[in-house]
FIVODO-830114 format. One line per 2 residues: their letters; for each residue x, y, z of C-alpha. Coordinates in steps of 0.25 Angstrom, whole numbers. Layout:
BEGIN
A> X Y Z | ...
END
This chain:
BEGIN
MT> 129 126 66 | 127 120 80
SP> 121 106 81 | 110 103 90
PA> 115 98 104 | 118 84 104
TR> 110 75 113 | 114 63 121
DD> 111 50 114 | 104 45 127
DT> 95 57 127 | 82 52 121
RL> 68 48 125 | 68 36 117
KR> 71 22 122 | 84 17 118
GV> 79 3 115 | 86 0 101
TG> 98 -10 103 | 109 -12 93
PL> 103 -25 87 | 89 -18 86
LL> 95 -6 79 | 103 -15 69
LF> 90 -22 66 | 82 -10 64
IL> 92 -4 54 | 94 -17 47
GD> 79 -18 46 | 78 -4 40
VL> 89 -7 30 | 86 -21 26
GA> 74 -24 18 | 66 -18 7
GV> 77 -12 0 | 85 -24 -4
YA> 72 -33 -6 | 68 -23 -17
LV> 81 -17 -23 | 90 -29 -25
GV> 85 -31 -39 | 85 -16 -42
IG> 100 -15 -37 | 103 -27 -46
EQ> 97 -20 -58 | 106 -8 -56
VG> 119 -15 -53 | 118 -30 -58
GA> 121 -42 -50 | 130 -35 -40
VW> 119 -30 -31 | 127 -31 -19
IP> 137 -21 -23 | 128 -9 -23
LL> 122 -14 -10 | 136 -14 -4
VA> 138 0 -9 | 125 5 -3
LG> 129 -2 10 | 142 6 11
MS> 135 19 8 | 125 16 19
LL> 136 13 29 | 142 27 26
TA> 129 34 29 | 126 25 41
AS> 139 30 47 | 133 44 47
YA> 121 39 54 | 129 32 64
EL> 136 44 68 | 124 54 68
VT> 115 44 75 | 125 41 86
KY> 129 55 87 | 115 61 88
PR> 106 49 92 | 93 55 90
AG> 81 50 82 | 79 58 69
GA> 90 53 60 | 95 61 48
AV> 86 73 49 | 91 75 64
FA> 105 74 59 | 102 84 48
QR> 96 94 57 | 108 92 67
AY> 118 94 56 | 112 105 47
GR> 102 112 56 | 93 114 45
PF> 78 109 47 | 76 108 32
IS> 88 99 29 | 83 90 41
FL> 69 90 35 | 74 86 21
VG> 83 75 27 | 70 70 35
WS> 62 71 23 | 72 63 15
ML> 70 52 25 | 55 53 24
AA> 55 53 8 | 65 41 8
GV> 56 34 17 | 43 36 8
TS> 51 33 -4 | 56 20 2
AA> 42 16 6 | 37 18 -9
GL> 49 10 -14 | 46 -1 -4
AI> 31 -1 -8 | 35 -3 -22
AF> 44 -15 -18 | 32 -21 -10
GG> 23 -21 -22 | 34 -28 -30
DY> 38 -43 -32 | 39 -46 -17
LS> 24 -44 -17 | 21 -53 -29
PF> 20 -66 -21 | 8 -60 -14
LD> 2 -50 -23 | 2 -46 -38
AP> -1 -31 -38 | 5 -18 -45
PV> 17 -14 -36 | 13 1 -36
LV> -1 -2 -31 | 5 -12 -20
AV> 15 -1 -16 | 3 9 -14
VF> -5 0 -6 | 7 -5 2
LA> 10 9 6 | -4 12 10
LI> -4 -1 19 | 10 4 25
AA> 3 18 28 | -9 11 34
LN> 0 3 43 | 8 15 46
AR> -4 23 50 | -9 12 59
GI> 3 13 68 | 15 4 64
KE> 24 1 76 | 37 -3 71
SL> 47 -9 82 | 61 -14 81
GA> 56 -28 84 | 47 -27 71
NV> 59 -22 63 | 67 -34 68
GM> 56 -43 62 | 56 -36 49
TV> 71 -36 48 | 71 -51 50
VE> 61 -53 39 | 69 -44 29
VG> 82 -49 32 | 77 -63 32
GL> 72 -61 17 | 86 -56 13
VL> 93 -67 20 | 84 -77 13
VV> 88 -71 -1 | 103 -73 3
VL> 100 -87 7 | 93 -90 -6
GA> 104 -84 -14 | 114 -93 -7
VV> 105 -105 -10 | 104 -102 -25
LG> 119 -100 -26 | 121 -113 -18
RG> 113 -121 -28 | 120 -115 -40
DG> 109 -107 -45 | 114 -93 -41
DL> 125 -84 -47 | 132 -76 -37
GR> 141 -70 -49 | 129 -61 -52
AL> 133 -53 -39 | 145 -47 -47
EL> 138 -43 -59 | 136 -28 -62
RP> 127 -22 -73 | 135 -21 -86
DV> 128 -9 -92 | 132 0 -80
SP> 145 4 -74 | 147 -4 -60
WA> 149 9 -53 | 136 15 -58
AV> 128 2 -56 | 133 0 -41
LG> 130 15 -37 | 116 14 -44
AA> 113 2 -37 | 119 7 -24
LL> 108 18 -24 | 97 7 -23
AF> 105 -2 -14 | 107 10 -4
YS> 92 9 -2 | 93 -4 4
FV> 102 1 15 | 94 14 19
GF> 86 13 32 | 97 13 41
ET> 95 29 43 | 82 27 50
SA> 89 20 62 | 94 34 66
NL> 80 37 71 | 83 26 82
AE> 95 33 88 | 88 37 101
EV> 83 23 103 | 96 15 101
RD> 104 10 113 | 118 15 113
VR> 116 22 99 | 131 26 98
RT> 135 11 97 | 123 4 93
YP> 118 13 81 | 131 12 72
RA> 132 -3 74 | 118 -6 71
LF> 118 4 59 | 131 -1 52
GS> 128 -16 56 | 114 -16 50
LL> 119 -9 37 | 130 -20 36
IA> 120 -31 38 | 111 -26 28
GV> 122 -24 18 | 127 -39 20
VY> 112 -44 18 | 110 -35 6
VL> 123 -40 -1 | 119 -54 2
VA> 105 -52 -4 | 111 -46 -16
LA> 120 -57 -19 | 109 -68 -16
AV> 100 -60 -26 | 109 -59 -38
TV> 114 -74 -35 | 100 -79 -37
LP> 95 -69 -48 | 102 -60 -58
SD> 101 -45 -55 | 91 -42 -67
EL> 81 -53 -62 | 82 -46 -48
AS> 80 -32 -54 | 67 -38 -62
TS> 59 -39 -49 | 55 -30 -38
GP> 57 -42 -28 | 71 -46 -31
LL> 73 -54 -19 | 60 -62 -21
AV> 65 -65 -35 | 78 -71 -28
VD> 70 -79 -19 | 61 -85 -30
AA> 73 -87 -39 | 81 -95 -28
DA> 69 -105 -28 | 73 -110 -14
GV> 59 -112 -8 | 56 -98 -3
PS> 42 -94 -7 | 41 -80 -14
WL> 30 -76 -5 | 39 -77 7
FG> 50 -69 2 | 40 -59 -4
LI> 34 -57 10 | 48 -55 16
AL> 51 -44 6 | 38 -38 8
IA> 40 -37 23 | 53 -30 21
VA> 47 -20 11 | 35 -18 19
NG> 42 -16 32 | 52 -6 25
AL> 40 2 19 | 32 2 32
LT> 44 7 41 | 48 17 30
MI> 34 23 30 | 33 23 45
MA> 46 31 45 | 41 41 34
SR> 28 44 41 | 34 46 55
LV> 44 55 48 | 33 63 42
YG> 25 64 55 | 38 68 63
MA> 42 79 52 | 27 84 53
RE> 27 85 68 | 40 93 67
GL> 34 103 57 | 43 98 46
LP> 31 93 38 | 16 97 38
AV> 10 95 51 | -2 86 45
LG> 8 75 43 | 10 74 58
RT> -5 69 59 | -7 56 66
LP> -19 46 67 | -26 48 80
NR> -27 34 84 | -15 28 78
QT> -6 40 80 | 1 37 67
PW> 5 48 57 | -6 46 47
AA> -3 59 39 | 12 56 37
IV> 9 41 33 | -1 46 22
VT> 9 56 16 | 21 47 17
TA> 13 35 11 | 7 44 0
LA> 22 48 -4 | 26 34 -4
MG> 15 29 -13 | 18 41 -23
LA> 32 36 -23 | 28 22 -25
LV> 20 26 -37 | 31 33 -44
GS> 44 26 -41 | 50 13 -43
LE> 57 5 -32 | 71 9 -37
TL> 68 23 -38 | 62 24 -25
AS> 73 17 -18 | 84 26 -24
TV> 75 38 -20 | 75 33 -6
VL> 90 33 -7 | 91 47 -12
LL> 82 52 -1 | 90 45 9
LV> 103 50 3 | 98 64 7
VF> 97 59 21 | 110 52 21
TS> 118 64 15 | 112 73 26
TN> 116 63 37 | 130 61 31
LA> 132 76 31 | 127 77 45
VL> 138 68 50 | 149 77 45
VL> 141 90 49 | 140 85 63
RE> 153 78 64 | 158 89 74
DE> 146 90 82 | 150 83 95
VA> 141 75 104 | 143 70 118
HD> 142 55 115 | 150 46 107
HF> 145 42 93 | 148 35 80
RA> 157 43 71 | 158 40 57
PR> 171 43 50 | 170 56 42
AL> 172 49 29 | 160 41 31
PV> 149 52 30 | 157 58 19
LA> 157 45 11 | 142 44 14
LV> 140 57 8 | 147 52 -4
SC> 139 40 -5 | 126 48 -4
AV> 131 57 -15 | 134 44 -24
LF> 120 39 -21 | 114 52 -24
AQ> 121 52 -38 | 115 39 -41
QP> 101 44 -40 | 93 45 -53
LE> 85 57 -56 | 72 50 -53
NW> 76 48 -38 | 81 63 -37
LI> 67 67 -42 | 59 59 -32
GG> 69 62 -20 | 69 77 -24
LL> 54 77 -25 | 52 71 -11
LG> 63 80 -5 | 56 92 -12
VG> 43 88 -6 | 49 88 8
AV> 56 101 6 | 43 108 2
VH> 34 101 13 | 45 106 23
LL> 45 120 18 | 30 121 18
TR> 29 115 32 | 40 125 37
SR> 33 137 30 | 19 133 36
SE> 25 131 50 | 32 145 49
RT> 19 152 45 | 12 145 56
AR> 22 149 66 | 21 164 62
TS> 6 164 63 | 5 157 76
END
């Protein structure tokens, strides 16, 4: 199979205005945030007090796949990400579609999980309402903002990242304060669940912990706008993941120092429980607001991405053309917004936060498996410029890590993920059949 001709990395109509620091903050803002705010307690329920161990395991797995993204992005610096890599490697539109659809389904599922988290205990200082009702209303408001025309900029992302990181740093500081006054127990960080084998506990929790690191893959779509992408992208990618890993481990240590893992698992706002238990004068409403900002920002960015992805796929003929309709005045993809919001609402009604988070991981594992295979398939495809080159062992190990995480998925996640992929396959085949009939009659 002959690969499409390589293009120069400076051959683009987009402005290369993204510097290394801005790219690092963009990726860090995508990775940090809602996952750890919502899932520390659930991870603790799986593994016990040693929450930091599955977080480190998940970090290592993320770095392996990140190496594949670093090679492909610097080798083929084009917007489009994993679907573009799949098309270049395999040359089969249906496979490329399924990879793109997996990204879309992961985004919608993630937004549903974040909506459930938004309606949980972090909202309690402000409002007492059924979480499912809050989740549906929250997604409707996100859709309204999306349809009105949300313009996200790197500057706004920096501001949101500062808020999110500030909340996590506050938890770490409070953990140190509690430990310093003799009220905490750092020894809990070495406790594993006694009723489960350590290996099974860590791997099961790593599946959820992996959700806290996803988001870095969206940075591939900035490839054409990054200055000196060959040098800048790998540094920003690995740097942001390492920073996130350090922050997550410190947050995990602080959380279990202040509260036992079973108490963290008993609430949907575990870090708010840590702040309250620390009793250091931080108002519940303040930290609740920080957490809600992190969750809402994650959901908004995810739904903007999902609706634009549906719109783009419709414009390319991969989805029904009706999904490419826009509002005349706002010029926003209203049809795509309605469909993606309806899907997210449906998932929020039938799934728990834990189930939805691990289903997101399942869907992204499809994307990551494709990308890691693409690195090996395209290894002999020469390009005219220098690029990052991952040692061959890394994508192989990344594929092994994907297989391990696949094996940890419960049946319920396979059913949800399989249903979403099945819907995508049927929609694509129907769209393709209709396009072929239209072409024959025209």
